N, C-alpha and C positions, 0 to 999 in steps of 0.2 A: 582478570589478571592476564590471561593468555592474549586477550585482545591488545593490551599495551605492549606486550613483548613482541607480538607480530608487527604492530605499528612501528615500533622502534627498529626492528629488523628491516622492514621495507624501506624506512627512511634512510637507514645506513646503506642499504644496497643502492638506492637512488643516488646518494652522496658519492659512493664509489663509482657509479656509472658516469656521473658528471665529471669526476676527477679524471677518469680514464678517457672519456670521450671528448672533453673540451679543454680542461686545464693542462693536462700533460702534453697533448699535441701542440698547444700554443707555446708551452715552455720549450718543447723540442725545436720548434721553428726559431725561437729566439736563440737557442744554443747553436743551431746550425749557422746563424748569421756570422759567427766567428768571434775573434778576439775584439774586445771592446775598443782597443786602441787602433784597430785597423779597419773598422767598419763605419758606415754612415748610420749613426745612432738614430737619427730621425726616421730613416727608412726602416730600420729594424723595429723600432717602436710601432710604426704604422702597420707593418706586417704582423706584429705580435697582437695588435688590437687590444690594447690595455683596457679599454672600457668594457669590452665583452668579457675578458678574463675576470675583471673586478666584479661585474654583475654576477657571473656564475659562481665566483668564490663566495660572494655574500649569500647566495642561495645555499651553497654547501654549509656555510656556518650556521644559518638558520635551521636547516634540516638536522644538522648534528646536535644543536642545542635542544631542539624539540625531542629528538630521539633519546638523548641523555635524560631530559626531564621526565619523559614517560617512564623510564626505568627507575630513575631516582625517586619518583613518587611512590613506586612500589616498594622500594627499600625503606623509605620513611614510614610507610604504612605497615611495615613488617611482613609484607607478603612475598618478598624476594630476599633470599639469604636468611 
């Protein structure tokens, strides 16, 4: 049981690390570009690197689902709560 709790915690921490280290800085770069009506949208999208953001977002989703599944399996087995 403890193993799955630790695995879930580690996966959640990695997810937060990806969010803070990759996704949020990319979002901030996009925000700094300015008002959508006054900027070169193509240049802002290129700077944002949508493909990189999407790939890392998919990694975050997969890690979050696996972390949740590890804990949910313990709940269904009656070992947690």
